[in-house]
C-alpha positions in Angstrom: 0.0 0.0 0.0 1.2 3.4 -1.0 0.7 6.6 1.1 0.7 9.9 -0.9 0.7 13.3 0.7 -2.0 15.9 -0.4 -2.4 19.7 0.2 -5.9 21.2 -0.1 -5.8 24.9 -0.5 -8.8 27.4 -0.3 -8.8 29.9 -3.2 -7.0 32.7 -1.2 -4.0 30.6 -0.4 -4.2 29.0 -3.9 -3.4 32.1 -5.6 -0.6 33.2 -3.2 1.2 29.7 -3.2 0.7 28.2 -6.6 4.1 29.4 -8.0 6.0 28.3 -4.8 4.4 24.9 -4.7 5.2 24.2 -8.4 8.9 25.3 -7.7 8.9 22.6 -5.0 7.8 19.9 -7.3 4.1 19.8 -6.2 1.6 18.9 -8.8 -1.9 20.5 -9.1 -4.4 17.6 -9.5 -7.7 17.6 -11.5 -9.6 18.6 -8.5 -9.7 22.3 -7.6 -7.3 23.4 -4.8 -5.9 19.9 -4.6 -2.0 19.4 -4.9 0.1 16.3 -4.8 3.2 16.9 -2.6 6.4 14.9 -2.9 7.4 13.4 0.4 10.9 15.2 0.3 9.0 18.7 0.0 6.7 18.3 3.1 8.9 20.4 5.5 9.1 23.2 3.1 5.4 23.2 2.2 4.6 23.2 5.9 6.7 26.3 6.2 5.1 28.3 3.3 1.5 27.4 4.3 2.0 28.3 8.1 1.2 32.1 7.5 -2.3 30.9 6.1 -3.2 28.8 9.2 -5.6 27.7 10.5 -8.5 27.7 7.9 -6.9 28.2 4.3 -5.4 24.7 3.9 -5.4 21.1 5.1 -2.8 18.4 5.1 -4.3 15.2 3.7 -3.3 11.6 3.1 -4.2 9.6 0.0 -3.9 5.7 0.0 -3.6 3.4 -3.0 -2.9 -0.3 -3.4 -0.1 -2.3 -5.0 -0.5 -5.7 -6.8 1.8 -7.3 -4.1 -0.7 -6.3 -1.2 -2.3 -9.1 0.6 -5.9 -8.9 -0.2 -6.9 -10.1 3.3 -5.2 -7.0 4.8 -7.1 -4.5 2.7 -10.5 -3.0 3.3 -12.2 0.0 1.8 -15.3 2.2 1.6 -17.0 2.1 -1.8 -19.0 4.9 -3.4 -22.3 3.3 -4.3 -25.0 5.0 -6.1 -28.7 4.9 -5.1 -30.7 2.5 -7.2 -33.0 5.1 -8.6 -30.0 7.1 -9.9 -28.9 4.4 -12.3 -30.8 5.3 -15.5 -28.3 3.4 -17.8 -27.9 0.3 -15.7 -24.9 -1.9 -16.7 -25.1 -5.7 -16.7 -24.1 -6.0 -13.0 -25.6 -3.7 -10.5 -24.5 -2.8 -7.1 -26.6 0.0 -5.5 -28.0 1.3 -2.4 -31.9 1.4 -1.5 -32.7 5.1 -1.1 -35.1 4.2 1.8 -32.9 2.2 4.2 -29.4 2.5 2.5 -29.2 -1.3 2.3 -27.0 -2.8 -0.6 -28.8 -4.2 -3.7 -27.6 -6.4 -6.5 -29.1 -8.1 -9.4 -28.9 -11.8 -10.5 -25.7 -11.0 -12.5 -23.8 -9.6 -9.6 -25.2 -12.3 -7.3 -23.7 -14.9 -9.5 -20.4 -13.0 -9.9 -20.1 -12.8 -6.0 -20.8 -16.4 -5.6 -17.2 -17.2 -4.7 -16.9 -14.6 -2.0 -17.2 -16.2 1.5 -19.7 -14.9 3.9 -22.1 -13.3 1.2 -25.8 -14.1 1.4 -28.8 -12.6 -0.2 -32.5 -12.2 0.1 -35.0 -11.6 -2.6 -36.6 -8.2 -3.2 -40.1 -7.8 -4.5 -38.7 -6.4 -7.9 -37.8 -9.4 -10.3 -34.1 -10.0 -10.5 -33.1 -7.8 -7.6 -31.7 -9.1 -4.3 -30.8 -7.2 -1.0 -27.5 -8.2 0.6 -28.5 -9.9 3.7 -28.0 -8.0 6.9 -24.3 -8.1 7.9 -22.7 -7.9 11.4 -21.2 -4.7 12.5 -17.3 -4.7 12.6 -16.2 -5.8 16.1 -14.0 -2.6 16.7 -14.7 1.2 15.9 -12.7 2.6 13.1 -10.0 5.0 14.4 -9.6 8.6 13.1 -6.2 9.8 14.1 -6.5 13.4 13.3 -10.2 14.5 13.1 -10.4 18.0 11.5 -14.1 18.5 12.0 -16.6 16.8 14.4 -20.4 17.6 14.7 -23.3 15.9 16.3 -26.6 15.8 14.5 -30.1 16.0 16.0 -30.3 12.2 16.0 -27.3 12.0 18.3 -25.0 10.5 15.7 -21.7 12.1 14.9 -20.2 13.3 11.6 -16.4 13.1 11.8 -14.1 14.4 9.2 -10.5 13.0 9.1 -7.4 13.8 7.1 -7.6 10.7 4.7 -6.5 8.3 7.3 -8.9 5.7 8.7 -7.3 2.9 10.8 -8.7 -0.5 10.8 -7.9 -3.1 13.3 -6.6 -6.5 12.6 -9.7 -8.0 14.2 -11.8 -6.0 11.8 -9.8 -7.3 8.9 -10.2 -10.8 10.1 -14.0 -10.2 10.2 -14.1 -9.0 6.7 -12.0 -11.9 5.5 -14.8 -14.2 6.9 -17.9 -12.0 6.0 -16.9 -10.1 2.9 -18.7 -6.8 3.9 -19.6 -5.4 7.4 -21.1 -2.2 8.7 -19.2 0.3 10.8 -21.3 2.4 13.1 -18.6 3.6 15.4 -15.6 5.9 15.2 -12.8 6.3 17.8 -10.6 9.4 18.3 -8.2 10.6 21.0 -11.4 12.2 22.8 -13.4 8.8 22.8 -15.7 6.6 20.7 -18.6 8.1 19.0 -21.7 6.6 17.3 -22.0 7.4 13.6 -24.4 6.6 10.7 -23.7 3.1 9.7 -21.5 2.6 6.5 -20.6 -0.4 4.8 -16.9 -1.6 4.7 -15.8 -3.9 2.0 -13.0 -6.6 2.0 -10.7 -6.5 -1.0 -11.9 -9.9 -2.3 -15.4 -8.4 -2.5 -14.2 -5.3 -4.2 -12.2 -7.3 -6.7 -15.1 -9.6 -7.6 -17.4 -6.5 -8.0 -14.8 -4.8 -10.2 -14.2 -7.9 -12.3 -18.0 -8.3 -12.7 -18.0 -4.8 -14.5 -19.8 -2.8 -11.8 -19.1 1.0 -12.3 -18.4 3.1 -9.1 -18.7 7.0 -9.1 -15.4 7.2 -7.2 -12.4 4.9 -6.6 -12.4 2.8 -3.5 -11.3 4.6 -0.5 -8.9 2.3 1.4 -8.3 2.0 5.1 -5.0 1.7 6.9 -4.1 -1.6 8.7 -3.5 -0.6 12.4 0.1 -2.3 12.3 1.2 -0.3 9.1 3.5 2.6 9.9 2.7 5.8 8.1 5.1 8.8 8.1 3.3 11.8 9.4 2.8 14.9 7.3 
């Protein structure tokens, strides 16, 4: 697994720092205000952005996988569209129910995932569509080492925004190896453990099977960091 360092700039800082960042070898990405930063340039980038603290920039992390990675040590969030949004549906469908956010697949996807352990389906009322049978919650909360924003909703659940790093325990990875997919409904920070809106976390074997089946996703998988992996700080 590779860790890339990313700088997000608001417009005011972007205009002032663009030239200096380019001179340091940083590259502006396709996303507005987002720069890819070489590891060697981090100290100098922190220096030149300091006058714009605390609201004009964020230091972020971006994870990507390698072919040599052990699939049983990888887990990710997937960007899954709502079923009603898929006007031109591909042969294989993986979508969310707009009412309860449960995962839905069609016959083709169900067949494609037949080799993934721990996956089971229950039929929906619509012909050819299946609901991914209720899966258990991950045994441990996912850890956010550096929350940049936290807020609690009227329903008592928390929204916690991190810096791109979400830490997954070995126990959670073992659980995903057995079940394929599970829900995470807790986050931990240095301040404690908080209840959040449940979100599905997928094991790499599930992700590979979905991608091989031709399911299209609006965004690339967002991978989590195994708890025993050392990540050099920004």
